[in-house]
Backbone as numpy.savetxt, mean C-alpha at the origin, in Angstrom:
# Nx Ny Nz CAx CAy CAz Cx Cy Cz
-4.54 -12.05 -7.94 -4.55 -10.58 -7.95 -5.24 -10.11 -9.22
-6.20 -9.22 -9.08 -6.96 -8.73 -10.22 -6.09 -7.80 -11.06
-6.00 -8.10 -12.36 -5.22 -7.26 -13.27 -6.06 -6.07 -13.71
-5.80 -4.95 -13.10 -6.45 -3.70 -13.44 -5.51 -2.57 -13.05
-5.93 -1.34 -13.23 -5.13 -0.21 -12.79 -5.54 0.19 -11.38
-4.54 0.53 -10.57 -4.79 0.88 -9.18 -4.34 2.31 -8.91
-5.24 3.11 -8.38 -4.93 4.50 -8.05 -4.18 4.55 -6.72
-3.01 5.15 -6.74 -2.12 5.20 -5.58 -2.66 6.13 -4.50
-3.03 5.55 -3.36 -3.63 6.31 -2.26 -4.93 6.97 -2.71
-5.65 6.29 -3.60 -6.85 6.86 -4.19 -6.50 7.77 -5.35
-7.51 8.19 -6.10 -7.28 9.10 -7.23 -7.33 10.52 -6.68
-6.25 10.90 -6.00 -6.21 12.21 -5.35 -5.85 13.31 -6.33
-6.14 14.53 -5.95 -5.82 15.71 -6.76 -5.53 16.85 -5.80
-4.28 16.89 -5.35 -3.91 17.88 -4.35 -3.90 19.27 -4.96
-4.20 20.30 -4.16 -4.47 20.25 -2.72 -5.93 20.01 -2.35
-6.83 20.04 -3.33 -8.26 19.95 -3.00 -8.66 18.55 -2.51
-8.07 17.52 -3.10 -8.44 16.15 -2.75 -7.18 15.44 -2.27
-7.01 15.30 -0.96 -5.77 14.73 -0.40 -5.63 13.24 -0.68
-4.41 12.77 -0.59 -4.14 11.34 -0.68 -4.81 10.59 0.47
-5.17 9.35 0.23 -5.78 8.49 1.25 -6.99 9.15 1.92
-7.74 9.93 1.14 -8.97 10.56 1.66 -10.18 9.87 1.04
-11.31 10.00 1.68 -12.52 9.38 1.13 -12.86 9.93 -0.25
-12.76 11.26 -0.49 -13.03 11.75 -1.85 -12.09 11.15 -2.90
-10.83 10.92 -2.52 -9.88 10.32 -3.46 -10.29 8.89 -3.81
-10.76 8.16 -2.83 -11.19 6.78 -3.09 -12.52 6.77 -3.85
-13.37 7.72 -3.57 -14.63 7.82 -4.32 -14.37 8.08 -5.79
-13.38 8.95 -6.08 -13.03 9.26 -7.48 -12.51 8.01 -8.20
-11.67 7.24 -7.53 -11.15 6.02 -8.14 -12.28 5.03 -8.42
-13.16 4.90 -7.46 -14.27 3.97 -7.60 -15.18 4.36 -8.76
-15.49 5.65 -8.87 -16.36 6.13 -9.95 -15.73 5.93 -11.33
-14.41 5.95 -11.39 -13.74 5.75 -12.66 -13.55 4.27 -12.99
-13.89 3.41 -12.07 -13.80 1.99 -12.33 -12.43 1.38 -12.08
-11.60 2.08 -11.32 -10.26 1.58 -11.02 -10.21 0.94 -9.65
-9.19 0.10 -9.45 -8.89 -0.36 -8.12 -8.16 0.74 -7.36
-7.91 0.50 -6.09 -7.20 1.50 -5.28 -6.16 0.83 -4.41
-5.04 1.53 -4.24 -4.00 1.15 -3.29 -4.15 2.05 -2.08
-3.94 1.49 -0.89 -4.10 2.26 0.35 -3.15 1.76 1.41
-2.97 2.56 2.45 -2.03 2.25 3.52 -2.77 2.13 4.84
-2.38 1.14 5.66 -3.07 0.91 6.93 -2.11 0.96 8.11
-2.58 1.64 9.18 -1.88 1.67 10.47 -2.80 1.16 11.56
-2.19 0.54 12.56 -2.93 0.04 13.73 -2.94 1.13 14.80
-4.15 1.53 15.22 -4.29 2.54 16.27 -4.21 1.92 17.65
-4.14 2.78 18.67 -3.94 2.30 20.04 -5.10 1.48 20.57
-6.31 1.66 20.00 -7.47 0.90 20.45 -7.76 -0.31 19.57
-6.84 -0.63 18.66 -7.04 -1.77 17.77 -7.75 -1.45 16.48
-8.18 -0.19 16.31 -8.80 0.22 15.06 -7.73 0.35 13.98
-8.17 0.42 12.73 -7.26 0.55 11.60 -7.54 1.84 10.85
-6.49 2.63 10.61 -6.64 3.92 9.93 -5.94 3.89 8.59
-6.53 4.59 7.62 -5.97 4.68 6.27 -5.13 5.96 6.20
-3.81 5.78 6.18 -2.88 6.91 6.26 -1.51 6.39 5.86
-0.68 7.23 5.25 0.60 6.73 4.76 1.69 6.73 5.81
1.99 7.87 6.41 3.11 7.98 7.33 2.69 7.64 8.76
3.66 7.17 9.55 3.40 7.10 10.98 3.37 8.51 11.56
4.30 9.35 11.14 4.31 10.74 11.58 3.11 11.47 10.97
2.41 12.22 11.78 1.20 12.91 11.35 1.48 14.20 10.57
2.66 14.78 10.74 2.86 16.17 10.33 2.69 16.42 8.84
3.26 15.58 7.98 3.23 15.88 6.54 1.81 16.06 6.02
0.91 15.22 6.46 -0.45 15.26 5.91 -1.47 15.97 6.79
-1.11 16.31 8.04 -2.08 16.98 8.90 -1.56 18.30 9.48
-0.24 18.50 9.46 0.33 19.69 10.08 0.43 19.59 11.58
0.08 18.45 12.14 0.11 18.24 13.59 1.26 17.29 13.95
1.80 17.49 15.15 2.87 16.62 15.63 2.30 15.31 16.17
3.15 14.31 16.24 2.75 13.03 16.83 2.77 11.91 15.81
2.46 10.70 16.30 2.39 9.53 15.43 0.98 8.97 15.47
0.54 8.43 14.36 -0.84 7.98 14.26 -1.12 6.77 15.15
-0.10 5.96 15.41 -0.30 4.78 16.25 -0.69 5.14 17.68
-0.43 6.38 18.10 -0.77 6.79 19.46 -2.24 7.21 19.58
-2.94 7.34 18.46 -4.33 7.78 18.47 -5.28 6.60 18.55
-6.54 6.91 18.90 -7.61 5.91 18.81 -8.65 6.43 17.83
-9.69 5.65 17.62 -10.69 6.02 16.60 -11.38 7.33 16.92
-11.55 7.63 18.20 -12.22 8.87 18.60 -11.31 10.07 18.35
-10.07 10.02 18.82 -9.16 11.15 18.65 -8.77 11.36 17.19
-8.85 10.31 16.39 -8.53 10.42 14.97 -9.41 11.46 14.28
-10.63 11.63 14.77 -11.58 12.54 14.15 -11.16 14.01 14.27
-10.21 14.29 15.13 -9.78 15.67 15.34 -8.76 16.14 14.30
-8.31 15.25 13.44 -7.25 15.58 12.49 -7.82 15.74 11.09
-7.33 16.75 10.39 -7.77 17.03 9.03 -6.61 16.85 8.06
-6.93 16.45 6.84 -5.92 16.14 5.84 -5.56 17.34 4.97
-4.32 17.73 5.03 -3.72 18.69 4.11 -4.50 20.00 3.97
-4.98 20.51 5.11 -5.67 21.80 5.11 -7.09 21.77 4.59
-7.64 20.57 4.39 -9.03 20.46 3.94 -9.92 20.06 5.11
-11.19 19.85 4.83 -12.11 19.38 5.87 -12.17 17.86 5.95
-11.36 17.18 5.14 -11.39 15.72 5.11 -10.67 15.11 6.31
-11.32 14.12 6.93 -10.72 13.40 8.04 -9.88 12.23 7.54
-9.05 11.71 8.42 -8.33 10.46 8.15 -9.36 9.33 8.21
-9.52 8.55 7.16 -10.55 7.50 7.18 -10.16 6.31 8.04
-11.16 5.67 8.58 -10.99 4.36 9.18 -11.12 3.31 8.08
-10.46 2.17 8.27 -10.52 1.09 7.28 -11.96 0.64 7.06
-12.74 0.61 8.12 -14.14 0.21 8.01 -14.89 1.11 7.02
-14.60 2.41 7.05 -15.27 3.34 6.15 -14.91 3.07 4.70
-13.66 2.77 4.46 -13.23 2.50 3.10 -13.86 1.21 2.57
-13.88 0.16 3.41 -14.48 -1.09 2.97 -15.97 -0.93 2.69
-16.62 -0.12 3.49 -18.05 0.14 3.26 -18.24 0.87 1.93
-17.34 1.79 1.62 -17.42 2.53 0.36 -17.26 1.60 -0.84
-16.22 0.80 -0.84 -15.97 -0.07 -1.99 -16.94 -1.24 -2.06
-17.21 -1.85 -0.93 -18.23 -2.91 -0.84 -18.05 -3.95 -1.95
-16.81 -4.27 -2.25 -16.53 -5.30 -3.24 -16.61 -4.86 -4.68
-16.88 -3.58 -4.94 -17.09 -3.12 -6.32 -15.80 -3.15 -7.13
-14.68 -2.81 -6.53 -13.40 -2.81 -7.23 -12.33 -3.37 -6.29
-11.25 -3.94 -6.84 -10.23 -4.57 -6.00 -9.36 -3.56 -5.27
-8.76 -4.01 -4.18 -7.92 -3.18 -3.33 -6.54 -3.79 -3.16
-5.53 -2.94 -3.16 -4.19 -3.33 -2.73 -3.97 -2.67 -1.38
-3.79 -3.48 -0.36 -3.73 -3.00 1.02 -2.30 -3.12 1.53
-1.67 -1.99 1.79 -0.31 -1.99 2.30 -0.31 -1.90 3.82
0.39 -2.83 4.47 0.51 -2.83 5.92 1.71 -1.99 6.32
1.47 -1.00 7.16 2.51 -0.09 7.64 2.85 -0.44 9.10
3.84 -1.29 9.27 4.22 -1.68 10.62 4.96 -0.55 11.32
4.92 -0.58 12.65 5.52 0.50 13.44 6.08 -0.10 14.73
7.38 0.07 14.94 8.04 -0.40 16.16 7.71 -1.85 16.48
7.79 -2.69 15.47 7.65 -4.13 15.69 6.23 -4.64 15.88
5.23 -3.85 15.48 3.84 -4.29 15.69 3.28 -5.09 14.50
4.16 -5.64 13.67 3.72 -6.31 12.44 2.73 -7.44 12.70
2.94 -8.18 13.79 2.03 -9.30 14.08 0.64 -8.79 14.46
0.58 -7.82 15.37 -0.70 -7.27 15.80 -1.43 -6.60 14.64
-0.69 -5.87 13.81 -1.27 -5.22 12.64 -1.82 -6.26 11.68
-1.05 -7.28 11.38 -1.49 -8.32 10.46 -2.72 -9.04 10.97
-2.75 -9.34 12.25 -3.91 -10.01 12.85 -5.17 -9.16 12.71
-5.04 -7.87 13.03 -6.20 -6.99 12.97 -6.74 -6.86 11.55
-5.84 -6.75 10.57 -6.26 -6.61 9.19 -6.90 -7.90 8.69
-6.28 -9.02 8.97 -6.84 -10.30 8.53 -8.21 -10.56 9.14
-8.36 -10.27 10.42 -9.65 -10.49 11.07 -10.73 -9.59 10.48
-10.37 -8.35 10.17 -11.37 -7.46 9.57 -11.76 -7.91 8.18
-10.82 -8.42 7.43 -11.09 -8.84 6.06 -11.82 -10.18 5.97
-11.86 -10.91 7.06 -12.58 -12.19 7.06 -14.04 -12.02 6.64
-14.62 -10.88 6.96 -16.04 -10.65 6.67 -16.25 -9.77 5.44
-15.15 -9.49 4.72 -15.27 -8.63 3.54 -15.38 -9.50 2.29
-16.34 -9.22 1.45 -16.59 -10.06 0.30 -15.90 -9.67 -0.98
-15.18 -8.55 -0.98 -14.57 -8.07 -2.22 -13.20 -8.65 -2.47
-12.64 -8.31 -3.63 -11.30 -8.75 -4.01 -10.26 -7.81 -3.41
-9.21 -8.38 -2.87 -8.13 -7.59 -2.28 -6.86 -8.43 -2.23
-5.76 -7.75 -2.04 -4.50 -8.42 -1.73 -3.78 -7.55 -0.70
-2.78 -8.13 -0.06 -2.04 -7.44 1.00 -0.56 -7.41 0.62
0.07 -6.26 0.88 1.50 -6.12 0.63 2.14 -5.34 1.76
3.47 -5.41 1.84 4.20 -4.63 2.84 5.67 -4.57 2.48
6.33 -3.48 2.87 7.77 -3.42 2.80 8.39 -4.33 3.87
7.66 -4.53 4.95 8.15 -5.33 6.08 7.90 -6.81 5.80
8.94 -7.59 5.51 8.73 -9.01 5.20 8.15 -9.79 6.38
8.33 -9.26 7.59 7.75 -9.94 8.75 6.22 -9.86 8.70
5.70 -8.75 8.20 4.24 -8.63 8.04 3.74 -9.56 6.95
4.49 -9.66 5.84 4.11 -10.57 4.77 4.11 -12.01 5.28
5.11 -12.37 6.08 5.19 -13.71 6.65 4.04 -13.96 7.63
3.70 -12.95 8.42 2.59 -13.09 9.36 1.28 -13.36 8.62
1.04 -12.65 7.53 -0.17 -12.88 6.74 -0.17 -14.30 6.17
0.97 -14.74 5.69 1.09 -16.11 5.16 0.69 -17.14 6.19
1.13 -16.94 7.42 0.84 -17.90 8.49 -0.58 -17.78 9.02
-1.08 -16.54 9.07 -2.42 -16.32 9.60 -3.51 -16.72 8.61
-3.33 -16.31 7.35 -4.33 -16.56 6.31 -3.60 -16.94 5.02
-3.15 -18.17 4.90 -2.36 -18.57 3.73 -3.07 -18.40 2.41
-4.40 -18.27 2.42 -5.14 -18.10 1.18 -5.18 -16.68 0.66
-4.76 -15.71 1.47 -4.76 -14.32 1.03 -3.59 -14.08 0.08
-3.86 -13.43 -1.04 -2.81 -13.06 -1.98 -1.93 -12.00 -1.33
-0.64 -12.24 -1.31 0.27 -11.35 -0.59 1.44 -10.97 -1.49
1.98 -9.78 -1.26 3.07 -9.30 -2.08 4.16 -8.64 -1.26
5.37 -8.70 -1.79 6.51 -8.02 -1.17 6.76 -6.71 -1.88
6.70 -5.63 -1.15 7.05 -4.30 -1.64 8.55 -4.09 -1.50
9.16 -3.50 -2.53 10.58 -3.23 -2.40 11.03 -2.19 -3.42
12.29 -1.84 -3.32 12.97 -0.94 -4.23 14.45 -1.18 -4.06
15.27 -0.52 -4.86 16.71 -0.65 -4.70 17.16 0.33 -3.62
17.23 -0.15 -2.39 17.59 0.70 -1.27 19.06 1.11 -1.30
19.85 0.48 -2.18 21.25 0.85 -2.29 21.42 2.16 -3.06
20.45 2.48 -3.91 20.52 3.74 -4.66 20.33 4.92 -3.73
21.28 5.82 -3.70 21.14 7.00 -2.87 21.24 6.72 -1.39
21.51 5.44 -1.06 21.64 5.06 0.36 20.46 5.56 1.17
19.32 4.95 0.93 18.06 5.31 1.58 18.26 5.51 3.09
18.05 6.73 3.57 18.36 7.07 4.95 17.39 6.45 5.95
16.20 6.11 5.51 15.22 5.55 6.45 15.47 4.07 6.73
16.43 3.47 6.02 16.74 2.06 6.18 18.17 1.91 6.67
18.37 1.11 7.72 19.70 0.89 8.27 20.61 0.29 7.20
21.90 0.63 7.28 22.85 0.19 6.26 22.85 -1.32 6.10
22.77 -2.07 7.20 22.85 -3.53 7.12 21.58 -4.14 6.52
20.50 -3.37 6.47 19.24 -3.88 5.94 19.07 -3.62 4.44
19.84 -2.71 3.88 19.60 -2.26 2.51 19.70 -3.39 1.49
20.74 -4.18 1.57 20.90 -5.28 0.63 19.85 -6.36 0.84
19.54 -6.65 2.10 18.55 -7.68 2.42 17.20 -7.32 1.82
16.77 -6.06 2.01 15.46 -5.64 1.52 15.45 -5.44 0.01
16.52 -4.89 -0.54 16.59 -4.68 -1.99 16.49 -5.99 -2.74
17.17 -7.02 -2.21 17.22 -8.31 -2.88 16.18 -9.30 -2.38
15.36 -8.85 -1.42 14.20 -9.62 -0.95 14.58 -11.02 -0.48
15.59 -11.08 0.36 16.08 -12.37 0.82 15.03 -13.15 1.62
14.07 -12.43 2.20 13.04 -13.10 3.00 12.01 -13.83 2.14
12.06 -13.64 0.82 11.07 -14.27 -0.04 11.09 -15.79 0.05
12.23 -16.35 0.42 12.30 -17.80 0.56 11.35 -18.29 1.65
11.05 -17.42 2.61 10.11 -17.77 3.69 8.69 -17.28 3.38
8.60 -16.06 2.86 7.27 -15.46 2.69 6.56 -15.96 1.43
7.33 -16.37 0.42 6.78 -16.89 -0.84 5.65 -15.99 -1.38
5.98 -14.76 -1.70 4.95 -13.81 -2.16 4.35 -14.21 -3.51
3.08 -13.86 -3.67 2.39 -14.10 -4.94 2.73 -13.04 -5.97
3.15 -11.87 -5.51 3.56 -10.81 -6.42 4.67 -9.98 -5.79
5.42 -9.31 -6.65 6.47 -8.38 -6.23 6.06 -6.99 -6.68
5.95 -6.06 -5.75 5.64 -4.67 -6.08 6.94 -3.88 -5.92
7.59 -3.62 -7.06 8.90 -2.98 -7.04 8.81 -1.58 -7.64
9.63 -0.67 -7.12 9.66 0.69 -7.63 9.97 0.68 -9.12
9.18 1.41 -9.90 9.30 1.38 -11.36 10.70 1.72 -11.83
11.29 2.76 -11.26 12.62 3.21 -11.70 13.70 2.17 -11.39
13.41 1.26 -10.45 14.39 0.25 -10.04 14.05 -1.14 -10.58
13.15 -1.22 -11.55 12.59 -2.51 -11.96 13.61 -3.48 -12.54
14.78 -2.96 -12.98 15.78 -3.85 -13.56 16.73 -4.42 -12.50
16.43 -4.20 -11.24 17.19 -4.84 -10.17 17.25 -6.35 -10.43
18.42 -6.94 -10.29 18.62 -8.34 -10.66 17.71 -9.29 -9.89
17.55 -9.05 -8.60 16.69 -9.93 -7.79 15.24 -9.83 -8.25
14.79 -8.62 -8.53 13.43 -8.44 -9.01 13.21 -9.18 -10.32
14.15 -9.05 -11.27 13.99 -9.71 -12.55 13.98 -11.23 -12.40
14.77 -11.76 -11.48 14.79 -13.22 -11.28 13.42 -13.73 -10.87
12.79 -13.03 -9.94 11.47 -13.48 -9.49 10.43 -13.35 -10.59
10.49 -12.27 -11.36 9.53 -12.09 -12.45 9.71 -13.19 -13.49
10.95 -13.55 -13.79 11.22 -14.60 -14.76 10.72 -15.96 -14.28
10.62 -16.12 -12.97 10.09 -17.36 -12.40 8.56 -17.40 -12.43
7.95 -16.32 -12.88 6.50 -16.30 -13.02 5.75 -15.56 -11.93
6.48 -14.93 -11.00 5.81 -14.13 -9.97 5.25 -12.87 -10.63
4.01 -12.51 -10.30 3.38 -11.33 -10.89 4.15 -10.08 -10.52
4.39 -9.23 -11.52 5.09 -7.97 -11.30 4.09 -6.82 -11.15
4.31 -5.99 -10.13 3.55 -4.77 -9.91 4.55 -3.62 -9.88
4.24 -2.51 -10.54 5.16 -1.37 -10.58 4.53 -0.15 -9.93
5.31 0.52 -9.08 4.87 1.74 -8.41 6.00 2.77 -8.51
5.74 4.04 -8.43 4.45 4.64 -8.68 4.53 5.24 -10.06
3.58 4.93 -10.93 3.59 5.37 -12.32 2.99 6.76 -12.40
3.73 7.70 -13.03 3.31 9.10 -13.02 3.09 9.71 -14.40
3.11 8.89 -15.44 2.78 9.42 -16.77 2.32 8.28 -17.67
1.68 8.66 -18.78 1.07 7.69 -19.68 2.12 6.79 -20.34
3.25 7.35 -20.69 4.29 6.57 -21.35 4.77 5.42 -20.46
5.04 5.72 -19.19 5.47 4.66 -18.27 4.36 3.65 -18.04
3.13 4.11 -18.01 1.99 3.21 -17.85 1.94 2.20 -19.00
2.12 2.66 -20.21 2.10 1.78 -21.36 3.25 0.78 -21.30
4.42 1.23 -20.86 5.57 0.34 -20.72 5.27 -0.78 -19.73
4.71 -0.41 -18.60 4.37 -1.38 -17.56 3.38 -2.42 -18.09
2.31 -1.95 -18.67 1.25 -2.87 -19.08 1.65 -3.72 -20.29
2.46 -3.18 -21.18 2.94 -3.97 -22.31 3.83 -5.12 -21.87
4.45 -4.97 -20.70 5.31 -6.03 -20.17 4.59 -6.96 -19.20
3.27 -6.83 -19.13 2.50 -7.75 -18.31 2.44 -7.42 -16.84
2.96 -6.25 -16.47 2.94 -5.85 -15.07 1.65 -5.09 -14.75
1.39 -4.93 -13.47 0.23 -4.18 -12.98 0.72 -2.83 -12.49
0.00 -1.78 -12.85 0.44 -0.42 -12.52 -0.32 0.16 -11.34
0.44 0.78 -10.44 -0.11 1.63 -9.40 0.28 3.05 -9.79
-0.70 3.90 -10.08 -0.43 5.20 -10.69 -0.93 6.35 -9.83
-0.42 7.55 -10.11 -0.93 8.76 -9.48 -0.52 9.98 -10.31
-1.24 11.07 -10.10 -0.86 12.35 -10.66 -1.27 12.60 -12.10
-1.99 11.67 -12.72 -2.45 11.88 -14.08 -3.66 10.96 -14.32
-4.41 11.26 -15.34 -5.57 10.44 -15.72 -5.11 9.45 -16.79
-5.04 8.16 -16.48 -4.54 7.19 -17.46 -5.42 7.00 -18.68
-6.61 7.56 -18.67 -7.51 7.38 -19.81 -7.50 8.58 -20.75
-6.67 9.56 -20.45 -6.54 10.73 -21.32 -5.28 10.64 -22.18
């Protein structure tokens, strides 16, 4: 994994420059930073760069992105701007190996295998530096089995804090403590910055697994992360100011 700074969902500046938009990724690229992005599998097998499965937060439209295809995707605009939801192909063409990418797999209703296959197959012909991560350990395991040479990471946080409503009660401890790591053997752990002292996270870091912290929102936290040898995924500020 390339040690550099990664702009979270591109170097966005809302409301003019939405997250996961081509202008946001162009800004990150021009500044010489890597970028973190989110991928969903569309109904026709295409891959879209978008964070939520639900379309509403970022487009104002109802529905889920997995129900769309590459053609219908063009009808949606990001956060009241003229920017479309990018296809993964467009983003790879933009970066063209110039800066590294952190690619998060967003599984939906058990499609982790199909999503992982589509992403791995697309990346087979990409010459740039990248790594793959996911909150879904099944996706991380699928990547391990499909392409064992790809650098892969487990995304997590302390789901016990505040009793994360999007995660079933029986899953919270399993995901917080990353019990699936014994199978997935991740090359890095991307843990929520505020939860970084979670005991399971610290154990893996002490064993030499690369630490990644998300999401860093100020210069002070950025310095803390980098002084401790971790990699920062940042947003909402210019780390060079």
